N, C-alpha and C positions, 0 to 999 in steps of 0.2 A: 229238770234237765241234768243236774249233777247225778241224780239217782240213775238216770239212763246211761250216763257216762260210766258210772261205777259198774253197771251191769255189763257194758260192752268191754270193759278192760279185764274181766275175770278170765276170759279165754286167751288173753295175750300175756299171761304170766305176771300180771301186775294187779295187786289188790288195793284199789282206791280207798275202800272203807278203812282198811287196816292203817294206811298211811295217814288218812285224815285223823284217825284216833291218835296216832303217834304225834301228830302236830298239835292236837288239842292238849295232850299230856305235857308236851314241851312247854306250852304257854302256861298251863296251870302250875308247873313246877318252877319255871324260870322266867316267866313273863315274855315281853316283846323280844328281848335279846335272844333268849333260848329258842323261841319260835323262828326268828329270822335265821339264826345259825343253822337250825335243822333244815329249813327250807332251802338255803343255799347249798348245804351239803348234798341234798337230794338232787338239786339242779346240776351239781358238778360231779355226779356219780361217774360220769364217763372218764374222769381223770383218775379213777381209782384202780384201773386195770393195767398191770405192767405190760409193756411192749418193748421188745428188744430187736434191733436191726444190726447185723454184723456187716462192717465195711472192711473188706479184705483186699490186700494188694502189696506189691513189693515197695521198697523205699523209693520215694520221689514220684509216685504215680498220681498224687493229688488226693489222697484219702482225706487229709485234714481239711483241705479246701472244699471238698464235696460235703463233708459233715457240717462245716460252717454254712455252706450255701443252702442245704436242705433245712437247716434250722434258722435261716435268715439272720445270721450274725456275721459281723466282720471279724477279721483276725485280731484286731485290737480290742474287741469287746470283752468284757468280763465273762469268763466261762467258755471262751472260744477254744477250738482245737488249735494247738500251736502249729503254725506253718513255718517250716524252716528248710534250709538247703540240705542239712544233714538229716539222717534218719531219726525220727522221734518215737517210733513204735518199737518198743523192746519187751512189752508185756502183753498179756491178754486180758487185763482187768481195767483198761482205761475206757471209760464211757462218758458220753456227753448228753445230758438231758435236754430235751426241747424246752426253750424258755417259757412256753405256755402250757407245758404238760410235763412235769418232772419225771413221770413214770414212762414216758416215751424216750428211750435211750438209743443213741447210735454209738456202737462200739468200734473203736479203731483197732483192728487186728492185723498182725504181721502176715505176710504172704507165706505160703507153704513151700517147702523145698530147701530152706536154708539150714545151716547146721544146728541152730537152736530149735528149729521147727520142722523136722523131717516129716515125710509123709506118714511113716509108720505110727507116729504118736500124735499127729496134728489134731485129728478130730477129738480125741480124748482130752488133749491139752487145752483146746479152746472151749471144751464142754459144749459140743455142738447142739445138744438138745435144749439148751437154755434160750436159743434164739428163735424168733418167729420168721425171720427173713434174712437173706444173704445178698450182698452186693459185691460182686467181684470186679475190681477196678484195675485198669492199666492205662498207661499213657501212650503205648505203642502197640506191640503185638502180645496177645495172650500166650503165656508159656504152656508147656505140657503139664506143668504142675497146676496151673490155673484150671485147665480143662479136666485134669484128673479130679481136682476138687469138685468141679461142677458135676461130674458123673457120680461122685460119691454122694453129693446132695440129692441127686435124682434118685439114687438107690434108696435113700432114706425118706423119699417123698417130701423133701424140703424145697421150698420155693426160693428161686434165686434169679438174678439178672447179671448180664455182663454189661459193664459201663466203660466206654472209651472216653477218657478225659482229654483236656488241653487241645480241643479241636481248633480253638481260635489261634493258638500258636502254630499249628500245622498249616492253617490257611495263610497266616502271615509269612511263614517260611516259603510256602509255594509261590506267593506273590513276589517275594524278593528274588527267588530263583527264576521265575518265568513271568516277568513283568508284561510281556507282550501277549502271552496266551493265557494268562491266569483267569480262571473263572471259579468263584467260590463254590457254586453248586456242584461243579465237576469234582472239586477236591473232596467235598463232603460225600458225594456218591462213591468215589473211589475208596475212601476210607471205610465206608460201610460195607461195600461189596467185598473188599479184601478181608475184612474182619469176619464177616459171615462165612466166607469160603474157608478161612483158616479154622473156624470153630466147627464147621461141618466135617472137615477132614479129621477132626479130633473127637467126634462123637457128640457134639453139642449143638447140632443144627436147629433144634426146635426151641432154643432158649432165647428170649428177647434180648436184643442188643440196642443200647442207647448211646448216642454220641452227644457229649456235653462239653460245655466250658463253664466251670464253676464261678467264673467272674462275669459271665454273660448269660445268666439263667433265662433271660427272655428269648435267647436264640437257641437253635438246634433242638435237642430232644429233652431238655430238663423238665419242662412242664408235662410232657407225655410220660416221662419216667415216674413222676409223682402220681399221675393218674393210674398208671399200671400197677404201681406199688400198692395203691388202695385196692384196686380190682383183685389183685392176687394175694392180698394179705389174708391170714386166717379169718374165716367168716365171723367168728364171735368177737373179733377185735377190729373189724373193718370200720364200723361206724365211729369208733373212738379215734381211729387214725384220721378220718375225714375232719373231725373237729380239732385235732391237734395240729395238723399242717396248716400253713397260712395261704390265704386266697390271693394268688398273684397271677392267675390266668382265668380265662372265661370258663375253662373246663372245671377248675377247682371251685369256682363260685357256684357253678351248676350243681356239683356234688354236695357242697355245703348247704345250699338252699334245699335240696332234696332231703338231706338228713335233718335239717331244722324243721321242715314241714312234717316229717315222719314222727318227730317227737313232740309236735305242737299240741296234740290232743292231751298228752300227759301233763305238759306244762300248764295248759289251761285248766285241767282238772285239779292240779295241785294249787293253782292260783285260787280257784273257787273254794278250795278246802279251808281257806282262812275264815270262812263262815263258822268254822268250829270254835273260833275265839268268841267267848261269851260277851264281849263288849262291842256292840255293833260298829261304832265309828272308828274304833281302833282297828277292827278287822278290815274295814274299808281302806284305811290308810295303808295297812300292811299289804292288802291286795294290790293297790296301786303301786306301792313300793316294789312289789314283786314284778309287776309289769315293767316298771322302769329298769329294773335289773335285767330283765329278759331282753329289752330293747338294747341295752348296753352290750349284752352278749352278742346280739345280732351284728351290732356295729363292729365289734372286735373280730367276729368270725368272717365278715365280708370285707375286711380291710379298710373300714371307714373310721377307725380309731386314730388317735394322734400318732402312735408309733408307726402304724402302717402308712399313713399319709406322709410322714417325714421320710420314710423309706422311698416312696414314690418320687419325692422331689429330687432324690439323688439320680433318678433315671430320666428326668425331664428338665425342661428349661423353666419350669414354674417354681416359684418359691412356696414355702409351706403355707403362709397366710393366704396367698392367692388360691392355692389348691383347697384349703379349708373352707374359704368363703364360697368357692364354686360348689363344693360338696354340700354345704349347708343350704345354698340357694336351690340346688336340685332336690334335696331332701324335703324342703318346705318347712324345716325346723332347724333349730340351732344344734349343731353336733356336740355342743358342750353338755348334752344330756349325759354323756359318759362320765362327767365329774360333778359339776355344780348341781344339776337337777337330782342326780342319784343321792348325793350327800344330803341335800335339803329334805328330800322325801324321807330318807332314812332317819333323819333327826326329828321329824314331826311328832312321833309318839312321845318323845321326851320333852319337847319344847312347847307343845300346844297347851294353851291355858284351859280350853274347854273342849269337849268332844266334838261339838259342832264346828268350832273353828278348825279342829284337826282335820275333819272330813273335807271341809271347804278348801283348806290350804293344800291338802294332798291332791285334790282334783285340779285346782288352779295351777299348782306347780308342774304337774305332769303335762297338762294340756297347753301350758305356755310353751313347752318345747315340742310338743306333737299336736298342733291344733286340729288336725283333720280327724283325730279320734275322739274329740270332745263329745259328739253325739252318743258315743258308745259307753261313756263313763257315767254310771249311776249306781246308787247303793240299793241293794247289794248287786255286785257284778255277777252275771250268770256265766255258766260254762260257754254258752253260745256266743255271748258278747266278747268274752275274753279271747276265744278262738278267732272271732272276726277281727278284733283289734290286732292280734298277732299276725294274722295273714295279711292284713292291709299294710302294716309297717314293714313286714318282710318283703312284700312285693315292691314297695317303693325303694327299700334299701338295695334289693337285688338290681334294679334298673340303674341306680346311681353307681353301684360297685362296678357294673359292666361298663358304664360310661367312663369311669376312672381308668379301668384297664385299657379301654379303646384309646383314650387320650394318651396314656402312657406309651402304648405301642406306637402310635402315630408320632409322638414327640421323639421317641428313640430312633425311629426311621429317619426323621428329618435331621436329627443330630448326627446320625451315621453318615448321611449324604453330605452334610456340611464338612465333616471330617475328611471324607474322601476328596471333596473339592479342594480343601486346603492342602492335602497331601500331594495332589496333582500339581 
């Protein structure tokens, strides 16, 4: 089966035989630790490609808040972009890496047209060609300098969006000014139509426009903006961006699941490559350890890890423990696979007294947390069985992740209605 998998991959730019030999060499020279390190490096290869997104706008339009929101960090978190009343962008070399992928960077750039950054030298000053994508931001009306910059990007075949921020504040202001006739949908529609009309008059009519509030990413166009960013990102870096951004919407979960499925055959083939280890029971434990790591990766990607669940609790009326237990019940196994199980399986090669106990402990530990894949675990694991286990776990995790998103949206809606009732 693995031979067939190897034959199938040669036409896809990936040499299975070569990588299997590389893994075997790593084991022979450095043992279990060297083998594990190389396997994890290959799994995380998607993190090794630099991606740069430029966020451009005048002082006070909300660039820092947007950069924090798309990275899912708060202003008080370590590494957050500073949010201040006064202008904080005075250079073109300030970047903020994504917490889960340091090579995905969002750059806070000053707007064009000011005395330090005139049109004549702006593009060369920011080194325009180092960026993969551009986000032009305003909190009111886009200026002629903004639209000039957009047209310059178009000339250079650069991808960019227009983003109108602080929509929540506009809605609140309209409600205070027109308490009797205020309708949120009308306000949002008027903002979009006036923005599109203004851009059309200035030669930017075919560029996507998104209305967002960086403090209410579940509302307006924030999720759609992320989806379009992925869609329009340079082709060779698109898959990496999918895995870098976080799953906080049904659309993002669907994109992530599709990407995880597309790379599953390679993950399964590499997992099966542990047969290259000349010690049978050690190879089995390493194979199972690899699968545990892959399941952990799925949890993180689909927002079922501890960090993501704690973030959801800030949007709902559920506490973390309640949400965690609910997720574990739906998954059918304990979500602590992301820490306790992974660590225990990883330590087995060093702690086992005999090879037989090593194999038995590895199988028992993993299936204690994912009982419904027990029938698939056997020595040696085949390419087909590994694929089947990965597909089964991913399918279950996808359904639970969608349920969490649905519950979060419903809770946000209920909370919003309660706030409105109190205000009345």
